C-alpha positions in Angstrom: 123.1 60.0 64.6 121.9 59.1 67.9 125.3 59.3 69.5 125.8 62.7 68.1 122.3 63.8 69.7 123.5 62.5 73.0 126.7 64.2 72.9 125.0 67.4 72.0 122.6 66.9 75.2 125.6 66.2 77.3 127.2 69.4 76.0 124.3 71.4 77.1 124.5 70.0 80.6 128.4 70.6 80.7 127.9 74.3 80.2 126.6 74.6 83.9 129.6 73.1 85.4 131.6 76.3 86.1 128.5 78.2 87.3 127.1 75.6 89.5 130.3 75.3 91.9 129.2 78.5 93.4 125.5 79.2 92.3 122.3 77.6 90.8 121.9 76.9 87.4 118.9 76.6 85.2 118.4 75.4 81.5 116.0 77.5 79.6 113.7 74.5 78.9 113.6 70.8 79.5 115.4 68.8 76.7 113.2 66.8 74.5 114.8 63.6 75.8 114.0 64.5 79.2 110.3 65.5 78.4 109.8 62.0 76.7 111.3 60.2 79.8 108.7 62.2 82.0 105.9 61.6 80.0 106.3 57.7 80.5 107.7 57.6 84.0 104.8 59.9 85.5 102.8 56.8 85.0 105.3 54.0 85.1 107.3 55.2 88.1 105.0 57.4 90.1 107.3 57.7 93.1 110.6 58.5 91.2 108.5 61.1 89.1 107.2 62.8 92.5 110.5 62.7 93.8 112.2 64.5 91.0 109.2 66.9 91.0 110.4 68.0 94.5 113.9 68.3 93.5 116.0 71.6 92.7 116.9 69.7 89.4 113.0 70.0 88.5 113.1 73.7 89.0 116.3 73.9 86.9 114.9 71.7 83.9 117.5 69.1 84.6 115.6 66.0 83.9 116.3 62.2 83.7 118.4 62.5 80.4 120.8 65.0 81.6 121.9 62.7 84.3 121.4 59.2 82.8 122.6 60.0 79.0 125.5 57.8 77.9 127.4 57.1 74.7 127.5 53.8 73.1 130.7 52.6 74.0 130.2 53.1 77.8 130.5 49.6 79.3 127.2 49.8 81.1 125.1 51.9 78.3 122.0 50.4 76.6 119.5 51.5 74.3 116.1 52.5 75.9 113.2 53.7 73.9 115.7 54.9 71.1 117.9 56.6 73.7 121.3 55.5 75.0 121.3 55.5 78.7 123.0 54.1 81.7 121.4 53.1 85.0 124.2 54.2 87.2 124.7 57.9 87.5 128.2 58.2 88.7 130.4 61.0 90.3 131.9 61.4 86.8 128.4 62.1 85.6 127.5 64.5 88.5 130.7 66.6 87.7 129.1 67.6 84.3 127.4 70.3 86.6 128.9 69.6 90.1 132.7 69.7 89.2 133.9 71.6 92.5 131.8 69.1 94.7 132.9 66.1 93.0 136.7 67.2 93.0 136.3 67.7 96.8 134.8 64.3 97.1 137.3 62.5 95.2 140.0 64.0 97.7 138.1 62.3 100.6 138.3 58.9 102.4 134.5 58.6 101.4 135.5 58.1 97.9 138.2 55.2 98.7 135.7 53.3 100.7 135.4 50.5 97.9 139.0 49.7 98.7 137.8 47.7 101.7 137.5 44.9 99.3 140.9 43.7 99.8 141.0 44.4 103.8 140.9 42.4 106.9 137.2 43.3 107.3 136.2 42.0 104.2 138.1 38.6 104.7 136.0 38.4 107.8 132.8 38.6 105.6 134.1 36.5 102.7 135.6 33.6 104.5 135.0 33.6 108.5 131.5 34.5 108.2 130.6 33.7 104.7 131.0 31.1 101.8 130.8 31.0 98.2 127.2 30.2 98.1 125.8 33.2 96.2 126.4 32.4 92.4 125.7 34.9 89.9 127.0 35.5 86.3 129.7 37.9 87.5 130.9 35.6 90.3 130.4 32.0 88.6 132.5 30.7 91.5 130.4 32.2 94.1 130.5 35.2 96.5 129.8 35.5 100.2 126.3 36.9 100.7 127.5 38.5 104.1 129.9 40.4 102.0 127.4 41.5 99.6 124.7 42.5 101.9 126.7 43.9 104.6 130.2 45.3 103.9 129.6 46.4 100.3 126.4 48.4 100.8 128.2 50.8 102.9 131.8 50.8 101.6 130.6 50.1 98.0 131.1 47.3 95.5 132.8 47.1 92.3 129.9 47.2 89.8 130.2 44.5 87.4 128.7 44.9 83.9 127.6 41.7 82.2 128.0 40.9 78.4 124.4 41.9 77.7 125.0 45.4 79.3 123.1 44.5 82.5 124.6 44.8 86.0 125.5 41.9 88.1 122.9 41.3 90.9 125.8 40.7 93.4 127.0 44.2 92.8 123.9 46.1 92.1 121.9 47.7 93.7 124.4 49.5 95.5 124.8 53.1 96.9 128.0 52.4 98.9 130.0 55.6 99.5 133.0 54.2 97.8 131.5 52.3 95.0 133.8 51.5 92.1 131.7 52.6 89.0 132.0 51.0 85.4 133.4 54.2 84.1 136.4 54.1 86.6 135.2 56.8 88.8 134.8 56.0 92.7 131.9 56.8 95.0 128.2 57.4 95.1 126.7 60.8 95.4 123.3 59.1 96.2 124.8 57.6 99.4 124.0 60.9 101.0 121.8 62.7 98.5 119.2 60.2 98.1 117.7 60.1 94.5 115.7 61.2 93.0 115.0 64.5 95.1 118.6 65.0 96.2 117.3 66.8 99.4 120.0 69.0 101.2 117.8 68.9 104.3 118.1 64.9 104.3 121.7 65.0 103.6 122.1 67.3 106.7 120.4 65.0 109.1 122.3 62.5 111.3 120.2 59.6 110.3 121.8 60.0 106.6 125.4 59.5 108.0 124.0 56.6 110.4 123.2 54.4 107.6 127.0 53.4 107.9 128.2 55.3 110.8 126.8 53.1 113.4 127.2 49.8 115.0 129.9 47.8 117.1 133.0 49.3 115.7 132.1 52.9 114.7 128.8 54.0 116.5 129.0 57.7 115.5 125.1 57.8 115.3 124.7 56.3 118.7 127.1 58.4 120.2 125.8 61.6 118.7 122.3 60.6 119.9 123.7 60.4 123.6 125.6 63.5 123.3 124.3 67.0 124.4 124.7 67.7 120.5 122.2 65.0 119.8 119.9 65.9 122.6 119.8 69.5 121.4 119.1 68.5 118.0 116.1 66.2 118.5 114.8 68.7 121.0 115.0 71.6 118.5 114.7 69.9 115.0 112.0 72.3 114.1 114.5 75.2 114.5 117.2 73.6 112.5 116.3 75.5 109.2 117.5 72.5 107.5 115.9 73.4 103.9 118.0 76.6 103.9 120.1 76.9 100.9 123.0 78.8 102.8 122.7 77.1 106.1 125.5 78.7 107.8 126.0 77.9 111.5 125.4 80.8 113.7 123.3 82.6 111.1 120.9 80.3 109.7 120.6 78.1 113.0 122.2 77.7 116.3 120.1 75.3 118.0 122.3 72.3 117.6 124.8 70.7 115.3 124.4 67.8 113.0 127.2 65.7 111.6 127.2 67.8 108.5 127.6 70.9 110.6 130.7 70.0 112.0 132.4 68.0 109.3 131.0 69.4 106.0 128.7 72.6 106.3 129.5 76.2 105.8 130.5 78.4 108.9 130.8 82.3 108.7 134.3 81.7 107.7 134.4 78.4 105.9 132.8 77.2 102.8 130.9 73.8 102.5 133.4 71.2 102.0 132.7 67.4 100.6 136.1 66.3 101.8 135.0 65.0 105.3 138.5 64.6 106.6 139.4 68.5 106.5 138.3 69.1 110.1 139.5 66.1 111.8 142.8 65.8 113.8 142.8 62.2 114.6 142.2 59.3 112.2 140.8 56.6 114.8 140.2 53.8 112.4 143.7 51.9 112.8 144.7 50.1 115.9 146.8 53.0 116.9 145.4 56.5 116.0 147.3 58.5 113.3 147.2 61.9 112.0 145.1 62.4 109.1 147.6 63.5 106.7 149.4 60.2 107.6 146.4 58.2 106.2 145.8 60.5 103.4 149.3 59.9 102.3 148.7 56.0 102.3 146.0 56.6 99.9 147.6 59.2 97.7 145.3 61.9 98.7 145.9 65.6 98.2 145.2 65.8 101.9 148.8 64.6 102.7 149.9 68.2 102.5 147.3 69.4 105.2 148.7 69.2 108.5 146.4 68.1 111.5 146.8 71.5 113.1 145.2 73.2 110.3 142.4 70.6 110.3 141.9 71.2 114.1 141.7 74.9 113.5 139.0 74.3 110.9 136.9 72.3 113.4 137.5 74.9 116.1 136.1 77.5 113.6 133.0 75.3 113.7 132.8 74.9 117.6 133.5 78.8 118.2 130.1 79.3 116.5 128.5 78.2 119.7 131.3 77.8 122.2 133.9 80.1 123.7 137.5 79.3 123.1 138.2 78.1 126.7 135.5 75.5 126.2 137.0 74.4 123.0 140.6 74.2 124.1 139.5 72.2 127.4 137.5 69.7 125.1 140.7 68.9 122.9 142.8 68.5 126.2 140.1 65.9 127.3 140.1 64.1 123.8 143.8 64.1 123.4 144.0 62.7 126.8 141.9 59.7 125.9 143.8 59.1 122.9 147.1 59.0 124.9 145.6 56.7 127.5 144.3 54.3 124.9 147.7 54.3 123.2 149.9 54.0 126.1 148.1 51.5 128.1 146.5 49.2 125.5 147.0 49.7 121.9 150.9 50.0 121.6 151.6 47.2 124.2 148.8 45.1 122.8 150.1 45.4 119.1 153.7 44.5 120.3 152.4 41.3 122.2 150.3 40.3 119.2 153.1 40.5 117.0 155.3 38.5 119.4 152.7 35.8 119.5 152.6 35.3 115.7 155.1 32.6 115.6 153.1 30.5 117.8 149.7 30.9 116.1 148.0 28.9 113.4 148.5 30.7 110.1 145.0 31.4 108.9 143.7 34.8 110.2 140.9 34.3 112.8 141.8 30.5 113.3 143.0 31.4 116.7 140.9 32.8 119.6 143.5 35.6 120.3 142.9 36.8 116.6 139.3 37.7 117.5 140.1 39.1 121.0 143.0 41.4 119.8 140.6 42.5 116.7 137.7 43.4 118.9 140.1 45.3 121.5 141.2 47.8 118.9 138.4 47.5 116.0 135.6 47.5 118.4 136.1 48.5 122.0 139.2 50.8 121.1 137.3 52.6 118.3 134.2 53.1 120.4 136.2 54.8 123.3 138.1 57.0 120.7 135.1 58.1 118.8 133.0 58.5 121.9 135.6 61.0 123.3 135.7 62.7 120.1 132.0 63.3 120.0 131.6 63.9 123.7 129.6 60.7 124.2 130.4 59.5 127.8 128.7 56.3 127.9 130.5 55.0 124.7 133.9 56.4 125.9 133.5 54.5 129.1 131.1 51.5 129.4 131.3 50.6 125.7 134.7 51.5 125.4 137.4 51.7 128.0 135.6 49.4 130.4 135.2 46.8 127.7 138.8 47.3 126.5 140.2 46.7 130.1 137.7 43.8 130.8 138.8 41.9 127.6 142.5 42.9 128.1 142.6 41.4 131.6 140.4 38.6 131.4 140.9 37.4 127.7 143.9 38.8 126.1 146.6 38.6 128.8 145.5 34.8 129.9 145.2 33.8 126.1 148.7 35.1 125.6 150.1 33.4 129.0 148.5 30.2 127.8 150.1 30.6 124.5 153.6 31.1 125.9 153.2 28.4 128.6 152.1 25.9 125.9 155.0 26.4 123.9 157.9 26.9 126.5 158.8 23.2 126.3 158.2 22.6 122.7 160.6 20.3 120.6 160.5 23.0 117.9 163.3 25.4 118.8 161.9 28.4 117.1 158.6 28.1 119.0 160.4 27.5 122.1 162.3 30.8 121.5 159.2 32.7 120.5 157.5 31.6 123.8 160.3 32.6 125.7 160.3 36.1 124.1 156.5 36.4 124.5 156.6 35.3 128.3 159.3 38.1 128.9 157.2 40.7 127.1 154.3 39.9 128.9 156.2 40.3 132.3 157.7 43.8 131.2 154.3 44.9 130.2 152.3 43.8 133.1 155.2 45.5 135.3 154.7 48.8 133.6 153.1 51.6 135.7 150.0 51.2 133.7 149.3 47.5 134.6 151.3 46.6 137.8 147.9 46.9 139.8 147.2 43.6 138.1 150.2 42.0 140.0 149.2 43.6 143.3 152.2 45.9 142.9 150.6 49.2 143.3 153.1 51.5 145.1 152.4 52.3 148.7 152.2 55.8 148.2 149.7 55.8 145.3 147.5 53.2 147.1 147.4 55.6 150.4 146.4 58.3 148.3 143.5 56.5 146.7 142.4 55.2 150.2 142.5 59.0 151.5 140.7 60.1 148.5 138.0 57.4 148.9 137.7 58.1 152.6 137.3 61.9 152.0 134.6 61.2 149.4 132.6 58.9 151.6 132.8 61.3 154.6 131.6 64.2 152.6 128.5 62.4 151.8 127.6 60.3 154.9 
């Protein structure tokens, strides 16, 4: 009987799914189950009660039970004062009423963030930085506390349900954007829409994105803060109308954009989207940037059929709300130019050199100095330069980006490769000797390229003369 009652309550909630994709939905009255929850939690969990009381859910009579209701065969379900509930509210649960939004989210890279669990980054946290010292029921052989407290809190953990129905403490609490939930769904809506008030205004502020998008490898928050966009936002935050239900740029506000403005929110011509990749024209995550449809195809996402030109047009439609077309066109020329510079001078030759060095390296990743040097060249400095240019952050593009790339290329990477080749040129191992000869030849070819020959003091005389003349003209103008 209890399970039937639960299913009836869920059916009531499901009736809102078609309407809420485009408009608000209100239950005629609060369900008896939610009313019972409220009577207890307003005394036992005052903060949660007050947050919910400030939410649109409260005004729509959507309470605790409508979100937390479960059926008995759910792996994380448990009995709580006569009701069957689960602690985790997954995107599948949210889709009972927000079907359109969840469908868009499921098509995004955000929803796949938990798949980092098998990546190179996670090996760093599990092996190089960590150990198996954190032992829990779900991890009887131990797990790295560095991964649990670091990587998984942004990317999401695979939430493990124990035999008694409780959640393993190494995997919960967790609001990682790509959390892998017990019901099989991926993602956590609460990564952006913080429970239990689920404020749109909070989701629109840069700091919400900055929970994850900051730091040495993807400092989008810091870049935004230094950009003219960020300066304008913080100077005019009281003019941003962040609580507006509509929040269309150019209509409801025009003082500044936020992350949401550019990547998700409505324009006069575009609806809100929860697929954050539909307005980007480069994916700058890998060592060599790729077009977003390429990375979508690798994850099997529907975006594989949306070309980068269409996505760039989507972003230009945002930009044009505040800028003219000439400004926008010129920005993209600058941005693409930086991507080309990074690719041709450092990323492509750097990757080729690293691959050529593989036969001469110790086999475990990150057991060689050059593993760290190359990883930071593309994963930290290379990303900073590319992200900096994409968001008009000059300091991150240059001093934290291309300067650091160049410094570590010429003072760490090239010398380390030279030493590696020299050390193995006379090896008794014929395979290593051959690999060393190939690496040395590739090094010479790379350094004699137009991008690097200055390093060998081989700058062409005509180019040197032009640079000397330009320097003298500049100095003469200001002395």
